Wavefront OBJ file of the C-alpha trace (Angstrom):
o trace
v 113.854 -123.359 6.719
v 116.475 -123.244 4.750
v 119.853 -120.743 5.305
v 119.472 -117.968 3.284
v 115.684 -117.398 3.118
v 113.430 -115.226 5.705
v 110.396 -115.693 7.257
v 107.321 -114.147 5.450
v 104.846 -111.749 7.374
v 101.333 -111.824 6.747
v 100.046 -108.650 4.917
v 98.088 -106.582 6.788
v 94.537 -104.681 5.739
v 94.677 -101.038 5.152
v 93.059 -99.165 7.413
v 90.642 -96.372 7.005
v 92.091 -92.919 7.656
v 90.421 -91.320 10.712
v 88.263 -87.525 10.011
v 91.154 -84.599 10.475
v 87.833 -82.348 11.606
v 84.720 -82.354 13.817
v 82.994 -80.625 10.741
v 80.490 -82.855 9.110
v 80.453 -80.897 5.622
v 84.297 -81.175 5.378
v 84.155 -84.909 6.896
v 81.929 -85.356 3.374
v 84.141 -83.306 1.333
v 86.843 -85.500 2.519
v 85.357 -88.610 1.504
v 84.293 -86.914 -1.405
v 88.293 -86.276 -2.445
v 89.218 -89.911 -1.754
v 86.513 -91.788 -4.088
v 84.820 -93.563 -0.849
v 80.787 -93.570 0.022
v 80.159 -92.261 3.374
v 78.832 -95.467 5.325
v 77.236 -95.572 9.060
v 76.919 -92.895 11.069
v 78.588 -90.582 8.978
v 76.512 -90.768 6.170
v 73.459 -90.496 8.552
v 75.146 -87.804 10.337
v 75.716 -86.245 6.833
v 71.871 -86.437 5.725
v 70.747 -84.349 8.715
v 72.788 -82.023 8.051
v 71.779 -81.911 4.793
v 68.663 -81.519 5.788
v 69.293 -78.712 8.629
v 71.166 -76.668 5.567
v 67.759 -77.240 4.225
v 65.670 -75.707 6.749
v 67.800 -73.216 7.940
v 67.579 -71.698 3.899
v 64.117 -72.273 4.148
v 63.702 -70.265 7.036
v 66.108 -67.601 6.143
v 63.798 -67.352 2.986
v 61.308 -66.650 4.891
v 62.618 -64.311 7.100
v 63.617 -62.419 4.119
v 60.277 -62.260 2.456
v 58.580 -61.292 5.769
v 61.303 -58.182 6.098
v 60.094 -57.237 3.123
v 56.652 -56.833 3.357
v 57.399 -54.795 6.721
v 59.542 -52.546 4.753
v 57.235 -51.794 2.463
v 54.251 -51.765 5.407
v 56.632 -48.662 6.586
v 56.784 -47.295 3.504
v 53.291 -46.759 2.638
v 52.318 -45.703 6.593
v 54.766 -43.199 5.603
v 53.280 -41.845 2.965
v 50.195 -41.702 4.317
v 51.150 -40.119 7.192
v 53.030 -37.677 5.104
v 49.726 -37.291 2.682
v 48.118 -37.233 6.083
v 50.182 -33.909 7.219
v 50.055 -32.172 3.790
v 46.293 -32.217 4.109
v 46.650 -31.354 7.337
v 49.265 -28.401 6.442
v 46.979 -27.156 3.494
v 44.035 -27.235 5.273
v 45.442 -24.488 8.172
v 46.940 -22.521 5.173
v 43.890 -22.295 3.445
v 42.179 -21.784 6.628
v 44.282 -19.241 7.385
v 43.995 -17.825 3.877
v 40.365 -17.926 4.235
v 40.617 -15.672 7.699
v 43.388 -13.539 6.364
v 40.920 -12.273 3.184
v 37.586 -11.882 5.831
v 40.064 -9.555 7.837
v 41.488 -8.033 4.822
v 37.684 -7.245 3.496
v 36.212 -4.046 2.508
v 33.462 -2.129 1.035
v 30.475 -1.139 1.742
v 27.495 -3.754 2.471
v 24.033 -2.514 1.907
v 21.266 -4.633 3.564
v 17.730 -4.371 2.352
v 15.853 -1.463 3.779
v 12.466 -2.076 5.678
v 9.163 -0.800 4.343
v 5.271 -0.956 4.984
v 3.201 -2.972 3.359
v 1.756 -0.342 1.350
v 5.045 0.623 -0.452
v 5.932 -3.278 -0.607
v 2.505 -3.196 -3.069
v 3.805 -0.441 -4.903
v 6.669 -2.264 -5.872
v 9.266 -0.655 -3.455
v 10.466 -3.525 -1.417
v 13.248 -3.548 0.844
v 15.675 -4.432 -1.242
v 14.565 -2.610 -4.124
v 15.119 0.225 -2.053
v 18.477 -0.496 -1.110
v 19.231 -1.091 -4.978
v 17.939 2.804 -5.342
v 20.469 3.897 -2.498
v 23.178 1.344 -4.191
v 22.914 3.337 -7.426
v 22.978 6.401 -5.882
v 26.501 5.900 -3.734
v 28.025 4.368 -7.208
v 27.395 7.298 -9.241
v 28.948 9.570 -6.622
v 31.819 7.029 -6.314
v 32.651 6.523 -10.114
v 32.295 10.649 -10.486
v 34.945 11.279 -7.618
v 38.638 11.177 -9.365
v 40.567 11.413 -6.602
v 44.836 10.497 -5.679
v 44.079 9.240 -2.407
v 44.525 5.568 -1.706
v 41.157 4.068 -0.291
v 43.242 2.429 2.181
v 43.572 5.799 3.909
v 39.862 6.137 4.428
v 38.579 4.976 7.686
v 35.733 4.073 5.445
v 37.313 2.214 2.820
v 34.690 1.260 -0.160
v 37.302 0.398 -2.611
v 35.970 -3.283 -2.943
v 32.441 -2.163 -4.515
v 29.235 -0.834 -3.063
v 27.010 -3.928 -2.937
v 23.042 -5.095 -1.581
v 23.298 -7.940 0.647
v 21.337 -11.167 -0.351
v 19.480 -12.621 2.103
v 21.083 -16.726 3.366
v 18.995 -19.403 2.166
v 20.524 -21.922 4.569
v 24.200 -22.752 5.273
v 26.804 -22.914 2.926
v 30.312 -22.174 2.816
v 29.308 -18.398 1.166
v 27.114 -17.998 4.269
v 29.362 -19.352 6.161
v 32.244 -16.934 4.880
v 30.133 -13.867 5.376
v 29.766 -14.481 8.481
v 33.538 -14.415 8.782
v 33.683 -11.205 7.242
v 31.139 -10.025 9.236
v 32.919 -10.585 12.428
v 36.390 -10.070 11.132
v 36.137 -7.692 7.990
v 36.548 -4.067 7.594
v 33.273 -3.629 5.503
v 31.101 -0.843 6.530
v 26.850 -1.858 6.798
v 24.268 -0.297 5.930
v 20.562 -0.220 6.853
v 17.478 1.824 6.740
v 13.609 2.262 6.660
v 11.443 3.899 4.351
v 8.110 5.157 5.797
v 5.016 6.883 4.852
v 4.215 10.278 7.067
v 1.706 12.775 6.442
v 3.833 14.844 4.270
v 5.238 12.370 2.108
v 7.658 9.857 2.687
v 10.641 9.568 5.768
v 14.098 7.638 5.093
v 16.154 7.166 7.540
v 19.858 5.022 7.130
v 22.221 3.844 9.016
v 25.724 2.488 9.218
v 27.759 0.417 11.152
v 29.932 3.276 11.756
v 27.001 5.581 13.387
v 26.648 7.357 11.081
v 22.656 8.247 10.208
v 20.820 10.210 8.172
v 17.280 10.846 7.760
v 15.416 13.006 5.286
v 11.913 13.638 4.070
v 10.808 13.958 0.686
v 7.543 13.507 -1.634
v 5.795 10.188 -2.627
v 5.933 10.431 -5.903
v 9.632 11.382 -6.411
v 11.581 8.808 -4.049
v 14.352 8.638 -6.785
v 15.319 12.136 -5.383
v 15.027 11.404 -1.770
v 17.912 8.687 -2.448
v 19.768 10.800 -4.346
v 19.934 13.752 -1.448
v 20.318 10.849 1.108
v 23.297 9.670 -0.660
v 25.033 12.746 -1.207
v 24.310 13.399 2.785
v 26.009 10.025 3.498
v 28.853 10.412 1.328
v 29.262 13.650 3.084
v 29.907 12.384 6.386
v 30.989 8.900 5.690
v 33.617 10.097 2.327
v 34.149 13.936 3.174
v 37.267 14.645 1.233
v 35.854 12.428 -1.889
v 32.702 14.295 -1.660
v 34.633 17.675 -1.340
v 36.248 16.134 -4.632
v 33.242 15.656 -6.082
v 31.722 18.783 -5.335
v 34.749 20.721 -7.227
v 34.654 18.073 -10.139
v 31.142 19.160 -10.391
v 32.262 23.423 -9.951
v 34.549 22.709 -12.873
v 32.149 21.500 -15.330
v 29.436 24.478 -14.986
v 30.026 28.394 -16.323
v 31.154 30.826 -13.495
v 28.167 32.002 -11.699
v 26.225 31.634 -8.309
v 25.641 27.865 -8.475
v 29.749 27.224 -9.504
v 30.682 28.804 -6.547
v 28.240 27.657 -4.148
v 29.534 24.384 -5.045
v 32.992 26.052 -4.384
v 32.053 27.221 -0.891
v 30.910 24.173 0.185
v 33.924 22.055 -0.916
v 36.233 24.217 0.505
v 34.641 24.251 3.704
v 34.455 20.597 3.930
v 38.218 20.495 3.368
v 39.071 23.599 5.495
v 37.288 21.278 8.301
v 39.714 18.143 7.242
v 42.600 19.989 7.357
v 41.746 20.903 11.080
v 41.510 17.323 11.456
v 43.616 15.645 14.670
v 44.201 12.767 12.380
v 47.390 13.630 10.284
v 45.914 11.877 7.002
v 42.775 13.921 6.849
v 44.818 17.008 7.594
v 46.965 16.190 4.888
v 44.811 15.524 2.246
v 42.723 18.158 3.492
v 45.719 20.697 2.609
v 46.390 18.553 -0.874
v 42.445 19.067 -1.833
v 42.210 22.842 -0.474
v 45.149 24.296 -2.464
v 42.832 23.476 -5.800
v 40.068 25.306 -4.318
v 41.260 28.253 -2.451
v 40.400 31.689 -4.487
v 44.403 32.561 -4.020
v 47.108 32.359 -6.570
v 49.877 29.594 -7.034
v 51.675 31.399 -4.481
v 48.986 30.934 -1.941
v 48.205 27.181 -2.974
v 52.206 26.402 -1.904
v 51.715 27.891 1.441
v 48.929 25.925 1.781
v 50.556 22.776 0.303
v 53.577 23.218 2.527
v 50.982 22.075 5.616
v 51.122 18.928 4.404
v 54.401 18.786 3.632
v 55.042 19.310 7.115
v 53.387 16.389 8.323
v 55.377 14.178 5.133
v 58.006 16.016 3.355
v 58.611 13.332 1.150
v 54.972 12.781 -0.297
v 55.402 12.246 -4.090
v 51.837 13.946 -4.712
v 52.595 16.796 -2.948
v 55.743 17.240 -4.126
v 54.800 16.723 -7.751
v 51.943 19.446 -6.813
v 54.641 21.711 -5.248
v 56.637 21.449 -8.541
v 53.446 22.069 -10.557
v 52.421 25.485 -8.779
v 56.518 26.695 -9.030
v 55.990 25.907 -12.532
v 53.032 28.175 -12.905
v 54.861 31.011 -10.896
v 58.193 30.580 -13.650
v 60.422 29.156 -10.882
v 61.419 26.508 -13.338
v 64.674 25.769 -11.084
v 62.539 25.375 -7.815
v 59.920 23.195 -9.735
v 62.706 21.000 -11.163
v 63.810 20.644 -7.447
v 60.925 19.654 -6.757
v 60.131 17.532 -9.475
v 63.762 15.412 -8.436
v 62.185 14.455 -5.151
v 58.977 13.389 -6.619
v 60.973 11.280 -8.618
v 63.190 10.047 -5.190
v 60.249 8.941 -3.803
v 58.138 7.492 -6.289
v 60.961 4.963 -6.549
v 60.481 3.949 -3.345
v 57.005 1.344 -2.909
v 55.893 2.854 0.517
v 55.504 6.283 -0.930
v 54.227 4.948 -3.994
v 51.484 3.255 -2.505
v 50.763 6.519 -0.729
v 48.698 7.554 -3.794
v 45.860 5.936 -5.402
v 46.103 2.937 -8.027
v 45.680 5.177 -10.677
v 47.735 8.040 -9.976
v 50.874 5.085 -9.098
v 50.474 4.928 -13.253
v 50.270 8.893 -14.227
v 52.233 10.844 -11.935
v 55.323 9.081 -12.428
v 55.143 9.670 -16.434
v 54.208 13.305 -15.145
v 57.185 13.742 -12.958
v 60.060 11.869 -15.232
v 58.748 13.973 -18.647
v 58.864 16.756 -17.019
v 62.258 16.240 -15.593
v 62.947 15.565 -19.122
v 61.583 18.631 -20.647
v 63.632 20.988 -17.993
v 66.853 19.432 -19.331
v 65.786 19.461 -22.984
v 65.387 16.343 -23.240
v 62.823 16.431 -25.345
v 62.897 13.201 -26.952
v 62.844 11.603 -23.675
v 59.727 13.720 -23.036
v 58.162 12.666 -26.101
v 58.306 9.459 -25.468
v 57.005 9.368 -21.824
v 53.868 11.764 -23.302
v 53.316 9.298 -25.706
v 53.227 6.537 -23.450
v 50.911 8.753 -21.027
v 48.786 8.857 -24.295
v 47.886 5.365 -23.572
v 48.332 4.953 -20.123
v 46.831 7.497 -17.747
v 43.181 7.268 -17.471
v 42.523 10.276 -15.285
v 42.087 14.203 -15.338
v 46.203 14.309 -16.188
v 45.343 12.749 -19.668
v 44.324 16.199 -21.143
v 47.484 17.673 -19.563
v 49.811 15.081 -20.770
v 48.454 15.126 -24.170
v 48.700 18.971 -24.037
v 52.106 18.518 -23.515
v 53.047 16.482 -25.948
v 51.944 19.108 -28.492
v 54.650 20.887 -26.751
v 57.588 18.287 -26.900
v 56.654 17.999 -30.808
v 57.250 21.412 -31.068
v 60.438 21.896 -29.352
v 61.903 19.004 -31.650
v 60.559 21.086 -34.529
v 57.483 18.891 -35.818
v 55.413 21.942 -35.452
v 53.037 20.635 -38.529
v 52.700 17.564 -37.027
v 51.992 18.673 -33.296
v 48.865 20.862 -35.101
v 48.055 17.799 -37.158
v 47.351 15.971 -33.445
v 45.809 19.131 -31.884
v 43.258 19.321 -34.282
v 42.264 15.568 -34.148
v 42.420 15.669 -30.551
v 39.986 18.553 -30.486
v 42.949 20.273 -27.759
v 40.590 23.522 -28.142
v 42.374 26.800 -26.323
v 38.927 28.357 -25.082
v 37.714 29.192 -22.061
v 36.241 26.070 -21.171
v 39.256 24.155 -21.130
v 40.983 26.015 -18.488
v 38.612 25.406 -16.025
v 40.209 22.258 -14.826
v 42.743 25.039 -12.645
v 46.036 22.696 -12.881
v 46.267 22.649 -16.139
v 48.971 24.805 -17.242
v 48.295 27.724 -19.951
v 49.679 26.232 -23.688
v 49.405 28.050 -26.556
v 50.135 24.937 -29.543
v 49.226 27.471 -32.425
v 51.693 30.271 -31.252
v 54.211 27.937 -29.877
v 54.037 26.624 -33.856
v 54.228 29.513 -35.541
v 57.320 31.315 -33.113
v 59.546 27.722 -33.896
v 59.116 28.576 -37.924
v 59.619 32.160 -37.019
v 56.386 33.267 -38.484
v 56.299 36.092 -35.674
v 53.238 38.202 -36.879
v 51.406 34.889 -36.462
v 52.803 33.874 -33.157
v 51.877 37.731 -31.770
v 48.430 36.934 -33.016
v 47.384 33.915 -31.488
v 49.011 34.839 -28.123
v 46.954 38.169 -28.470
v 43.629 35.944 -28.666
v 44.464 34.187 -25.886
v 45.140 36.962 -23.914
v 42.009 38.643 -24.671
v 39.081 36.352 -24.897
v 40.936 33.625 -22.183
v 43.111 34.893 -19.974
v 40.773 37.036 -18.368
v 38.641 33.756 -17.159
v 41.178 32.029 -15.906
v 40.574 30.356 -12.527
v 42.370 32.039 -9.708
v 44.758 29.665 -9.534
v 46.434 29.849 -12.972
v 45.072 33.655 -13.399
v 48.914 34.339 -12.247
v 50.284 32.216 -15.233
v 48.972 35.273 -18.046
v 52.006 36.989 -16.225
v 54.729 33.940 -16.280
v 53.337 32.286 -19.465
v 51.533 34.638 -21.544
v 53.053 37.761 -21.302
v 57.198 36.805 -22.028
v 56.243 34.602 -24.793
v 54.127 37.651 -26.354
v 56.813 40.644 -25.654
v 59.410 38.629 -27.206
v 57.446 37.824 -30.202
v 56.299 41.326 -30.839
v 59.635 42.696 -30.572
v 60.624 40.016 -33.327
v 58.458 41.609 -35.413
v 60.080 45.174 -34.342
v 57.494 46.540 -32.270
v 60.093 46.626 -29.141
v 58.595 49.323 -27.668
v 55.615 47.105 -27.420
v 57.627 44.339 -26.327
v 59.751 46.081 -23.576
v 56.411 47.844 -22.029
v 54.727 44.216 -21.583
v 57.863 42.461 -20.497
v 58.384 45.035 -17.349
v 55.108 43.710 -16.343
v 56.484 40.397 -15.340
v 57.601 38.953 -11.981
v 61.465 39.387 -11.489
v 61.445 36.189 -9.834
v 60.132 34.025 -13.433
v 62.713 32.301 -14.874
v 61.441 32.965 -18.518
v 60.427 36.458 -17.587
v 64.178 37.290 -17.197
v 65.150 35.441 -20.002
v 63.056 37.337 -22.853
v 64.224 40.563 -20.822
v 67.628 39.654 -21.873
v 66.627 38.546 -25.136
v 64.680 41.312 -26.155
v 67.465 43.394 -24.704
v 69.625 42.407 -27.035
v 66.959 42.954 -30.067
v 66.897 46.641 -28.746
v 70.938 47.309 -28.623
v 70.580 47.410 -24.861
v 73.474 44.932 -24.693
v 74.579 46.193 -20.717
v 70.725 45.200 -20.237
v 71.034 42.168 -21.906
v 74.158 41.028 -20.201
v 72.176 42.020 -16.703
v 69.244 40.226 -17.454
v 71.023 37.212 -18.660
v 73.036 36.525 -15.743
v 69.928 36.846 -13.839
v 68.524 34.062 -15.682
v 71.504 31.804 -15.041
v 71.715 32.692 -11.587
v 67.763 31.790 -11.117
v 68.449 28.466 -13.450
v 71.805 27.015 -12.553
v 71.065 23.574 -13.271
v 68.815 24.695 -16.543
v 70.211 25.118 -19.987
v 68.075 27.425 -21.756
v 69.541 30.470 -20.097
v 73.182 29.315 -21.114
v 72.622 28.359 -24.447
v 70.534 31.750 -25.132
v 73.559 33.449 -23.670
v 75.790 31.974 -26.144
v 73.121 33.242 -29.032
v 74.219 36.337 -27.744
v 77.623 36.281 -28.033
v 77.378 34.545 -31.571
v 75.738 37.113 -33.040
v 78.306 40.161 -31.369
v 80.952 37.911 -33.043
v 82.860 36.643 -29.873
v 82.487 32.847 -31.051
v 84.752 31.465 -28.560
v 83.065 32.997 -25.890
v 79.332 31.906 -27.594
v 81.707 27.904 -27.586
v 82.116 28.194 -23.820
v 78.283 28.924 -23.415
v 76.975 26.263 -25.424
v 79.410 23.905 -23.873
v 78.226 24.586 -20.503
v 74.650 24.247 -21.535
v 75.246 20.610 -22.750
v 76.644 19.949 -19.618
v 73.061 20.793 -18.188
v 71.284 19.488 -20.898
v 73.087 16.506 -22.558
v 70.042 15.517 -25.051
v 69.060 18.628 -25.677
v 69.849 19.285 -29.732
v 69.489 22.832 -29.784
v 73.127 24.043 -28.574
v 75.220 21.040 -30.267
v 73.572 22.784 -33.240
v 74.458 25.923 -32.280
v 78.452 24.711 -31.527
v 78.183 23.381 -35.107
v 77.142 26.842 -36.101
v 80.023 28.392 -34.233
v 82.687 26.049 -35.621
v 81.502 26.318 -39.483
v 81.974 30.286 -38.500
v 85.809 29.173 -37.559
v 85.926 27.199 -40.443
v 85.855 23.523 -38.585
v 83.323 22.242 -41.077
v 84.559 18.514 -39.694
v 83.879 19.939 -36.093
v 80.656 21.285 -36.922
v 79.523 18.026 -39.011
v 80.723 16.302 -35.372
v 77.791 18.641 -33.594
v 75.305 18.521 -36.068
v 75.193 14.700 -36.056
v 74.706 14.505 -32.406
v 72.137 17.209 -32.648
v 70.466 14.733 -35.366
v 70.288 11.871 -32.614
v 68.590 14.474 -30.486
v 66.279 15.710 -33.065
v 66.466 14.023 -36.337
v 63.560 15.790 -37.738
v 64.667 19.327 -37.201
v 64.664 21.077 -40.925
v 66.848 23.805 -40.132
v 69.847 21.497 -38.811
v 70.076 19.294 -41.784
v 70.469 22.529 -44.021
v 73.360 23.696 -42.039
v 74.158 20.137 -41.971
v 74.127 20.312 -45.885
v 76.146 23.470 -45.683
v 78.893 21.861 -43.900
v 78.963 18.841 -46.231
v 79.297 21.176 -49.002
v 81.793 23.218 -47.645
v 84.156 19.795 -47.394
v 83.764 19.391 -50.994
v 81.127 16.249 -50.137
v 78.334 17.343 -52.355
v 76.568 14.186 -52.721
v 76.039 13.800 -49.071
v 75.073 17.677 -48.995
v 72.767 16.568 -51.608
v 70.892 14.271 -49.584
v 70.878 16.921 -46.480
v 69.309 19.404 -48.505
v 66.115 16.407 -49.636
v 65.560 15.427 -46.358
v 65.351 19.499 -45.376
v 62.874 19.984 -47.742
v 60.765 17.724 -46.479
v 60.426 18.650 -43.056
v 59.144 21.936 -41.316
v 61.289 24.695 -42.325
v 61.111 28.471 -41.954
v 60.094 30.686 -45.201
v 63.847 31.560 -45.404
v 65.486 28.182 -44.637
v 62.885 27.096 -47.286
v 63.864 29.364 -50.289
v 67.496 28.642 -49.418
v 67.228 24.943 -49.354
v 64.940 25.197 -52.957
v 67.612 27.455 -53.906
v 70.373 24.899 -53.228
v 68.411 22.060 -55.000
v 67.615 23.976 -57.687
v 71.530 24.978 -58.338
v 72.293 21.055 -58.002
v 70.109 19.809 -60.709
v 70.818 22.725 -63.482
v 74.751 21.007 -62.866
l 1 2 3 4 5 6 7 8 9 10 11 12 13 14 15 16 17 18 19 20 21 22 23 24 25 26 27 28 29 30 31 32 33 34 35 36 37 38 39 40 41 42 43 44 45 46 47 48 49 50 51 52 53 54 55 56 57 58 59 60 61 62 63 64 65 66 67 68 69 70 71 72 73 74 75 76 77 78 79 80 81 82 83 84 85 86 87 88 89 90 91 92 93 94 95 96 97 98 99 100 101 102 103 104 105 106 107 108 109 110 111 112 113 114 115 116 117 118 119 120 121 122 123 124 125 126 127 128 129 130 131 132 133 134 135 136 137 138 139 140 141 142 143 144 145 146 147 148 149 150 151 152 153 154 155 156 157 158 159 160 161 162 163 164 165 166 167 168 169 170 171 172 173 174 175 176 177 178 179 180 181 182 183 184 185 186 187 188 189 190 191 192 193 194 195 196 197 198 199 200 201 202 203 204 205 206 207 208 209 210 211 212 213 214 215 216 217 218 219 220 221 222 223 224 225 226 227 228 229 230 231 232 233 234 235 236 237 238 239 240 241 242 243 244 245 246 247 248 249 250 251 252 253 254 255 256 257 258 259 260 261 262 263 264 265 266 267 268 269 270 271 272 273 274 275 276 277 278 279 280 281 282 283 284 285 286 287 288 289 290 291 292 293 294 295 296 297 298 299 300 301 302 303 304 305 306 307 308 309 310 311 312 313 314 315 316 317 318 319 320 321 322 323 324 325 326 327 328 329 330 331 332 333 334 335 336 337 338 339 340 341 342 343 344 345 346 347 348 349 350 351 352 353 354 355 356 357 358 359 360 361 362 363 364 365 366 367 368 369 370 371 372 373 374 375 376 377 378 379 380 381 382 383 384 385 386 387 388 389 390 391 392 393 394 395 396 397 398 399 400 401 402 403 404 405 406 407 408 409 410 411 412 413 414 415 416 417 418 419 420 421 422 423 424 425 426 427 428 429 430 431 432 433 434 435 436 437 438 439 440 441 442 443 444 445 446 447 448 449 450 451 452 453 454 455 456 457 458 459 460 461 462 463 464 465 466 467 468 469 470 471 472 473 474 475 476 477 478 479 480 481 482 483 484 485 486 487 488 489 490 491 492 493 494 495 496 497 498 499 500 501 502 503 504 505 506 507 508 509 510 511 512 513 514 515 516 517 518 519 520 521 522 523 524 525 526 527 528 529 530 531 532 533 534 535 536 537 538 539 540 541 542 543 544 545 546 547 548 549 550 551 552 553 554 555 556 557 558 559 560 561 562 563 564 565 566 567 568 569 570 571 572 573 574 575 576 577 578 579 580 581 582 583 584 585 586 587 588 589 590 591 592 593 594 595 596 597 598 599 600 601 602 603 604 605 606 607 608 609 610 611 612 613 614 615 616 617 618 619 620 621 622 623 624 625 626 627 628 629 630 631 632 633 634 635 636 637 638 639 640 641 642 643 644 645 646 647 648 649 650 651 652 653 654 655 656 657 658 659 660 661 662
């Protein structure tokens, strides 16, 4: 070794680095990062760990599939359970509906009668006899037009009268019929027909304990069935049978036969009015008011008995309004009609009357309220609706009142044409239906056109030919409907003495009567009498517009224009849809020289009575006075196409003729 040289060392072999983590995945990643391949135990460990991971992945996949299948099976089970529950609920609901329907079923079921073999050989087996009896009961039922709802009867036949068909084995129909018999409210009839030494004997029994036994000749079994049906109808449906008798009596002329029907009907209803049942008493009073021998005053007294039981019964209130109308007590009728309208607005009250009356009575009530306020357009709409909707005995009364609305709207020729087409005659037979209020379309039409001699002739013909034969209930209407109209018409022809004598015979509590007393006194120059009777009319009808408008006309004729306008305004307040006071108010403004104000009133009147010829004539005058001549000519031309009095038509012709000469 020489000086200056250092000893040399053996180079060392590089050692592999020890793993930094026990996690085999991280060890593998470290080796992978170093670029060396794993050997020995490390390599084996990594391979085994890789296999373990593969196994775990497979197990996880299997568990996922199993879990998904379980979720699917759970959903299927839920859907199945819901479907089963829904089916159970549906079955329960259906069963409940069937039970409810069975419990509510009404009607009359006639079971086949027992008949001896010798009658069967003649073609009268049990089912044929039951069918004959069914025919007679159906005839009685359909010819009875009653306002009483079927549900108010102990025996409700509203779902029909049928002959039971014998079961042919177990079926759903048979099961339902058995359920109806157990739970329902049907009335069952059975009976037997047999021979006796004197002919045939018919025995009929019902499930409510009614029994009828009748005998008759062998060769007339249908007569026996008819008598038995009427007897059975009387015992099980006494109210309807009384109405049937009354309806039948109305088809007969006055005489013993008609009187017999009336007497029997009255006796049945009198018995019902003393029944322990409030329902039977109420309907007994309602029926008795029409078949009593008394006047409308007595009918009201009878009706009060029913109103004590049910003060808000809509039919009784409607009848009360009708009777008060017959007596000429229009204010009281108006108040009763208002109560009836309020009652009908409540469903609980509306169902107290039969289904057909639930249609007709509201129309009649609202129409009458409109008429009593002068709203003739609304009344016409309602009466027109009634012509198509009303299918009961009120149809003819509604149709006749429709004529009145047309006449009040100054459409007299249209009303007379409708009267001819509907053949609404005014003879005695027409007024046999006692609730119909007397009405005289020919006389009213003539009066609206100021054809006073024709009006007198029509009313005198009615008074001579029809009025003496009116039924007791409406006979009093002669003094409240015929006489005041006839008296005023006579006064307008100049027969003041005849008018005063006739009007003096009218009742003092009749609204129309005192109104006509006032107008006749005014025509006679008796201003003090006119003032007194006009004040009395306004006192008797404070809610009604007619006496106020007539008072305005009186003052207008006297030259008191401001006073007239005050009463026209009061009339408009009570009858805002009545055209007449609007037109009269326009006339008063014209007299004051206020053509613009008059035109506004005429326009308002035309909205309420668009075909009033005299109104369009007055409107034309106002337009012409304002210098609006072309518009005035249009109004005159319109008036020429409408109903006019002879004087008004002459004026229209003259004004249009003068226009052509210009």
